[in-house]
C-alpha positions in Angstrom: 75.7 60.0 130.9 77.9 63.0 130.6 76.5 66.5 131.1 75.7 68.7 128.2 78.7 70.9 129.0 81.0 68.0 129.0 79.7 66.7 125.7 79.9 70.2 124.1 83.6 70.4 125.2 84.2 67.0 123.6 82.6 68.2 120.4 84.7 71.3 120.2 87.8 69.2 120.6 87.1 67.4 117.3 89.5 68.7 114.6 88.0 67.6 111.2 84.7 67.4 109.5 85.3 63.7 108.8 85.8 63.0 112.5 82.7 65.1 113.4 80.6 63.2 110.9 81.2 59.8 112.6 81.3 61.0 116.2 78.8 59.3 118.6 77.3 62.5 119.7 74.8 62.6 116.8 72.7 60.0 118.8 72.4 62.5 121.6 68.9 64.1 121.5 69.6 66.9 123.9 69.0 70.4 122.4 72.3 71.8 123.6 74.3 68.9 122.0 72.4 69.3 118.7 73.2 73.0 118.7 76.8 72.4 119.5 77.1 69.9 116.6 75.7 72.4 114.1 77.9 75.3 115.4 81.1 73.2 115.3 80.3 71.9 111.9 80.0 75.5 110.7 83.2 76.4 112.4 85.1 73.5 110.8 83.7 74.3 107.3 85.0 77.9 107.7 88.4 76.6 108.7 88.5 74.4 105.6 87.9 77.5 103.5 90.5 79.5 105.3 93.1 76.7 105.1 92.5 76.3 101.3 92.9 80.1 100.9 96.2 80.0 102.9 97.5 77.2 100.7 96.6 79.1 97.6 98.4 82.2 99.0 101.5 80.1 99.6 102.1 79.2 96.0 104.8 81.8 95.5 106.6 80.7 98.6 106.3 77.0 97.6 107.7 77.7 94.1 111.0 79.1 95.6 113.8 77.6 97.6 115.5 78.9 100.8 114.3 81.7 103.1 111.6 83.8 101.4 110.8 87.2 102.8 107.6 89.1 102.2 107.9 92.9 102.1 105.2 95.5 102.4 104.6 99.0 103.6 101.9 101.1 105.3 101.4 104.8 105.1 101.9 105.9 101.5 98.5 107.7 101.4 98.3 109.8 104.6 99.2 113.5 104.7 100.9 113.0 108.1 103.3 110.6 109.7 106.1 108.3 108.6 105.9 105.5 106.1 106.6 102.1 107.8 107.7 98.9 106.1 108.1 95.3 107.3 109.8 92.2 106.0 108.8 88.8 107.3 110.3 85.3 106.8 107.7 82.8 107.9 109.0 79.4 109.2 108.7 76.2 107.2 105.4 74.5 107.8 103.8 77.6 109.4 100.0 77.8 109.0 97.8 80.7 110.1 94.3 80.3 108.6 92.7 83.7 108.1 96.0 85.4 107.3 95.2 88.1 104.7 95.8 91.7 103.7 95.9 93.7 106.9 93.2 96.1 105.6 90.7 93.2 105.4 91.2 92.2 109.0 89.6 93.6 112.2 91.8 95.4 114.7 91.5 92.5 117.1 92.5 90.0 114.5 95.5 92.2 113.3 96.9 92.5 116.8 96.4 88.7 117.4 98.2 87.8 114.2 100.9 90.4 114.8 101.7 88.7 118.1 101.7 85.2 116.6 103.9 86.3 113.6 106.4 88.1 115.9 106.7 85.0 118.1 107.7 82.6 115.3 109.1 84.5 112.3 112.1 86.5 111.4 111.0 90.1 110.9 112.4 93.5 110.3 110.8 97.0 110.5 112.0 100.0 108.4 110.9 103.6 108.8 111.2 106.5 106.4 110.7 109.8 108.2 108.4 112.7 107.2 111.6 114.7 106.2 112.7 111.8 104.0 109.3 111.6 102.4 109.3 115.3 101.6 112.9 115.2 100.3 112.7 112.0 98.2 108.9 111.7 97.4 106.7 109.0 98.8 107.6 106.3 96.3 111.3 106.5 96.9 110.8 106.9 100.7 108.6 103.7 100.7 111.4 101.9 98.8 113.9 103.2 101.4 111.7 102.0 104.3 111.4 98.5 102.6 115.2 98.3 102.2 115.7 99.1 105.9 113.1 96.5 106.8 115.0 93.8 104.8 118.3 94.9 106.4 116.7 94.5 109.8 115.9 90.8 109.3 117.7 88.4 111.6 118.3 86.1 108.6 119.3 87.0 105.1 116.6 85.8 102.7 117.3 84.1 99.4 114.4 85.8 97.7 112.0 88.8 98.3 108.3 88.9 97.5 107.4 92.6 97.4 104.0 94.2 97.2 103.7 96.0 93.8 107.3 97.4 93.9 110.9 96.6 93.2 113.4 97.7 95.9 116.8 96.7 94.5 118.1 95.4 97.9 120.8 93.2 96.3 118.6 90.1 96.7 116.5 88.4 93.9 113.0 89.7 94.1 109.5 89.3 92.7 107.0 92.2 92.6 103.4 91.0 93.0 100.5 93.3 92.3 98.2 93.2 95.3 100.7 90.9 96.9 99.2 91.2 100.4 96.2 89.3 99.0 98.2 86.7 97.1 101.2 85.9 99.3 101.2 84.8 102.9 104.6 86.3 103.5 103.5 89.7 102.1 100.3 89.5 104.1 102.3 88.9 107.3 104.5 91.9 106.4 101.4 94.0 105.8 100.1 93.2 109.3 103.4 94.1 111.0 103.8 97.3 109.0 100.2 98.5 109.6 100.1 97.7 113.3 103.5 99.3 113.8 102.5 102.5 112.0 99.1 102.7 113.8 100.9 102.5 117.1 103.3 105.3 116.1 100.3 107.5 115.1 98.7 106.8 118.4 101.9 108.0 120.1 101.9 111.1 117.9 98.4 111.8 119.0 99.7 112.2 122.6 102.4 114.6 121.5 100.3 116.6 119.1 96.8 116.9 120.6 93.9 118.3 118.6 94.5 116.4 115.3 93.1 113.1 116.6 95.9 111.1 114.9 94.9 108.0 116.8 91.5 107.9 114.9 92.5 108.6 111.3 96.2 107.7 111.4 97.2 110.7 109.4 94.8 110.2 106.5 93.0 113.2 105.1 89.6 112.7 106.7 87.1 115.6 107.1 88.0 115.8 110.8 91.7 115.9 110.1 91.4 118.6 107.4 89.3 120.7 109.7 91.9 120.4 112.4 94.6 121.3 109.9 92.8 124.4 108.9 92.3 125.5 112.5 95.6 124.5 114.0 97.9 124.6 111.0 100.4 121.8 110.3 102.5 120.2 113.0 106.0 118.6 112.7 104.7 115.3 111.3 102.6 116.8 108.5 104.1 116.1 105.0 104.9 119.5 103.5 104.9 118.2 99.9 101.4 116.8 100.2 98.2 118.8 99.5 96.5 120.4 101.2 99.3 120.7 103.8 101.5 122.5 101.2 98.9 125.2 100.6 97.8 125.6 104.3 101.4 125.7 105.6 102.4 128.6 103.3 102.8 131.6 105.6 101.7 129.8 108.7 104.0 128.8 111.6 104.5 125.2 112.4 102.9 123.7 115.5 105.4 122.0 117.8 
């Protein structure tokens, strides 16, 4: 007879609920085996749900022909830092159960998905600077970052799926409200954009100590606003955003 550990390993190798239902290990009365069967069944049931959701989120991509790029941005709401956009073309047949709006994922999951996506997909990243945000306004700066992300793709897409915006990049496009929850391509772009921006804010934290950018990523948290009152604005604060505009009047810029 195999050991419990060997049997558990064999159970975990089973890929479907159907195969699990007919496997011979149900006749094994050992407690460790019974527990492994229950746990693996729960795992496979969750995978079925995630796969179904992934398939539902692929309906826009499946309705179009050619290379489809999802486009999303991160950083419209903060009072500091750049806005970062990403464009992603997922390969045909790609499946990543659990892919979702980046805001719904844990940091660990976002980083794992980022690595997977970057290994297999065409992707482009676009940045609009704080100066461009203040000059253009955040909406137009976000569109600019998205256009730059599309231009940075290694392959020209035949159609764009864009989260809640139109960007007029010279490519047919579809704007999807809450697209990062309804399109796998936009969800993938949201993960790349958010993780890229978070990394940039962590780098800013090293350059501009005292604001704790690595924690709040430039959003107007209580901690951030208190630091802004105490230290004044630094180079990456958006001068057209309140309360930066009011606080910065008559105060020197931190550099």
